[in-house]
VMD Tcl script that draws the C-alpha trace (Angstrom):
set ca {
  {168.72 21.91 188.71}
  {165.50 23.57 187.83}
  {161.89 22.58 187.91}
  {160.76 21.73 184.40}
  {157.46 23.63 184.66}
  {158.48 26.80 186.46}
  {162.12 26.98 185.59}
  {163.07 27.72 189.21}
  {165.65 25.59 190.99}
  {164.45 22.97 193.47}
  {165.55 24.16 196.88}
  {165.08 22.07 200.03}
  {164.44 23.28 203.56}
  {168.15 23.71 204.23}
  {168.59 25.89 201.18}
  {170.32 23.23 199.14}
  {169.34 22.23 195.69}
  {167.39 18.96 195.64}
  {168.07 16.30 193.10}
  {165.54 14.24 191.26}
  {165.31 10.65 192.27}
  {167.44 8.42 190.15}
  {165.91 7.02 187.04}
  {164.36 3.53 187.27}
  {165.70 0.77 185.14}
  {163.45 -1.24 182.84}
  {163.10 -4.08 185.36}
  {162.17 -1.78 188.22}
  {159.68 0.07 186.05}
  {158.09 -3.26 185.04}
  {157.74 -4.35 188.65}
  {156.24 -1.04 189.67}
  {153.72 -1.21 186.89}
  {152.76 -4.81 187.67}
  {152.59 -4.38 191.41}
  {150.08 -1.52 191.32}
  {147.39 -3.43 189.44}
  {148.19 -6.64 191.36}
  {147.80 -4.81 194.65}
  {144.54 -3.31 193.47}
  {143.20 -6.67 192.35}
  {144.34 -8.30 195.59}
  {142.64 -5.63 197.68}
  {139.50 -6.00 195.61}
  {139.47 -9.78 196.10}
  {139.97 -9.40 199.85}
  {137.13 -6.87 200.01}
  {134.86 -9.22 198.04}
  {135.73 -12.11 200.37}
  {135.02 -10.03 203.48}
  {131.74 -8.86 201.97}
  {130.71 -12.42 201.09}
  {131.50 -13.63 204.63}
  {129.58 -10.73 206.12}
  {126.57 -11.49 203.93}
  {126.77 -15.20 204.76}
  {127.00 -14.73 208.54}
  {124.89 -11.62 208.94}
  {121.95 -12.77 206.82}
  {118.65 -12.01 208.57}
  {117.02 -15.37 207.90}
  {119.87 -17.87 208.27}
  {122.81 -15.89 209.70}
  {122.27 -16.86 213.35}
  {122.04 -20.56 212.49}
  {125.22 -20.33 210.39}
  {127.13 -18.51 213.11}
  {126.06 -21.08 215.70}
  {127.02 -23.98 213.43}
  {130.51 -22.53 212.88}
  {130.89 -21.91 216.62}
  {129.79 -25.46 217.50}
  {132.02 -27.07 214.88}
  {135.02 -25.05 216.06}
  {134.39 -26.12 219.68}
  {134.02 -29.76 218.65}
  {137.29 -29.60 216.72}
  {139.04 -28.13 219.77}
  {137.64 -30.87 222.01}
  {138.77 -33.55 219.57}
  {142.25 -32.09 219.37}
  {142.41 -31.82 223.15}
  {141.43 -35.47 223.60}
  {143.91 -36.56 220.95}
  {146.66 -34.53 222.63}
  {145.92 -36.15 226.01}
  {145.87 -39.60 224.38}
  {149.18 -38.91 222.64}
  {150.75 -37.61 225.86}
  {149.73 -40.76 227.76}
  {151.11 -42.94 224.99}
  {154.43 -41.08 224.99}
  {154.56 -41.28 228.79}
  {154.23 -45.06 228.56}
  {156.92 -45.23 225.90}
  {159.24 -43.12 228.07}
  {158.60 -45.35 231.09}
  {159.38 -48.42 228.99}
  {162.62 -46.93 227.72}
  {163.61 -45.93 231.25}
  {162.84 -49.43 232.52}
  {164.86 -51.04 229.76}
  {167.76 -48.67 230.37}
  {167.74 -49.31 234.11}
  {167.58 -53.08 233.72}
  {169.84 -53.50 230.71}
  {172.90 -54.23 232.84}
  {172.36 -56.35 235.98}
  {173.10 -54.56 239.23}
  {173.18 -51.07 237.69}
  {169.64 -50.07 238.57}
  {170.68 -49.40 242.18}
  {168.39 -51.82 243.96}
  {167.65 -55.47 243.46}
  {164.30 -56.88 244.26}
  {164.52 -59.72 246.75}
  {163.59 -63.10 245.32}
  {160.26 -64.59 246.33}
  {160.14 -67.45 248.82}
  {159.98 -70.23 246.24}
  {162.99 -68.90 244.34}
  {164.89 -68.40 247.59}
  {164.21 -72.00 248.67}
  {165.45 -73.28 245.30}
  {168.53 -71.08 245.60}
  {169.30 -72.55 249.01}
  {168.87 -76.08 247.69}
  {171.23 -75.49 244.79}
  {173.95 -73.41 246.52}
  {173.98 -74.32 250.21}
  {173.83 -78.08 249.72}
  {176.66 -77.91 247.17}
  {178.86 -75.78 249.50}
  {178.16 -77.98 252.51}
  {178.58 -81.22 250.55}
  {175.36 -82.59 252.01}
  {172.87 -84.86 250.16}
  {169.47 -83.33 249.46}
  {167.37 -86.45 249.77}
  {166.69 -86.34 253.54}
  {166.28 -82.54 253.98}
  {163.24 -80.39 253.23}
  {163.77 -76.65 252.55}
  {160.96 -74.12 252.97}
  {161.01 -70.32 252.98}
  {158.66 -67.87 254.65}
  {159.36 -64.12 254.36}
  {163.03 -64.81 253.57}
  {163.42 -67.07 256.61}
  {164.61 -70.56 255.64}
  {163.28 -73.62 257.49}
  {165.50 -76.73 257.28}
  {163.77 -79.98 258.29}
  {164.94 -83.55 258.09}
  {167.78 -85.88 258.99}
  {171.50 -85.78 258.29}
  {174.30 -88.16 259.13}
  {176.23 -85.98 261.65}
  {176.12 -82.75 263.63}
  {179.01 -81.40 261.54}
  {176.92 -81.71 258.37}
  {174.05 -79.86 260.07}
  {176.32 -77.01 261.20}
  {177.94 -76.77 257.75}
  {174.53 -76.64 256.01}
  {173.22 -73.95 258.40}
  {176.39 -71.86 257.91}
  {176.19 -72.19 254.09}
  {172.48 -71.28 254.17}
  {173.11 -68.14 256.25}
  {175.74 -66.97 253.74}
  {173.29 -66.88 250.81}
  {172.19 -63.43 249.67}
  {168.55 -62.72 250.45}
  {168.29 -65.06 253.47}
  {167.18 -63.16 256.59}
  {167.32 -66.07 258.98}
  {167.60 -69.84 259.29}
  {165.40 -72.03 261.48}
  {167.25 -75.27 262.05}
  {164.93 -78.23 262.63}
  {167.46 -80.84 261.51}
  {168.49 -83.85 263.55}
  {170.80 -86.78 263.14}
  {169.82 -90.38 262.48}
  {168.70 -92.07 265.68}
  {171.24 -94.46 267.10}
  {170.23 -98.01 266.49}
  {170.05 -100.17 269.54}
  {172.27 -103.22 269.40}
  {171.21 -106.50 270.78}
  {167.57 -105.76 270.96}
}
mol new
graphics top color blue
foreach p $ca { graphics top sphere $p radius 0.5 }
foreach p [lrange $ca 0 end-1] q [lrange $ca 1 end] { graphics top cylinder $p $q radius 0.2 }
display resetview
């Protein structure tokens, strides 16, 4: 192939004949023609924007005030976002704790540890379970609890009932000890 102006062949560095680049199709030519002016216009708009910003912020009379206002507003926006992020993190932490609590306590006995009942609940538990197991009437016996130690006070009909009630009370979960202050009915004196 030859150069159209000189008539000499196009020879590359390696001594081979170079080819012209392939011809562009109509679509490619249209894009190339549109992109050059669009790029020029885009560059011109960017340059105008940069110039306007420079004039706005570097103005001799009001430039310093404008720069300081932009700086202060940017810092305030960062502080607001920081506070909102901390607030949001605390909220999500609370939600996560609630979900963990619900998951741990959804099924009884799965959470690994049971909290011991308070003294009032423990005394009521003794009254409902131990008296039923021992077959003893509740009317004459007072049940108190102090730090998971059960105090039984009152009168029962026989020593066997007292022993059965103490044994049933000791077998209840959560009871650390039993203080037996029960006694039997006093023997009535005959002939007096």
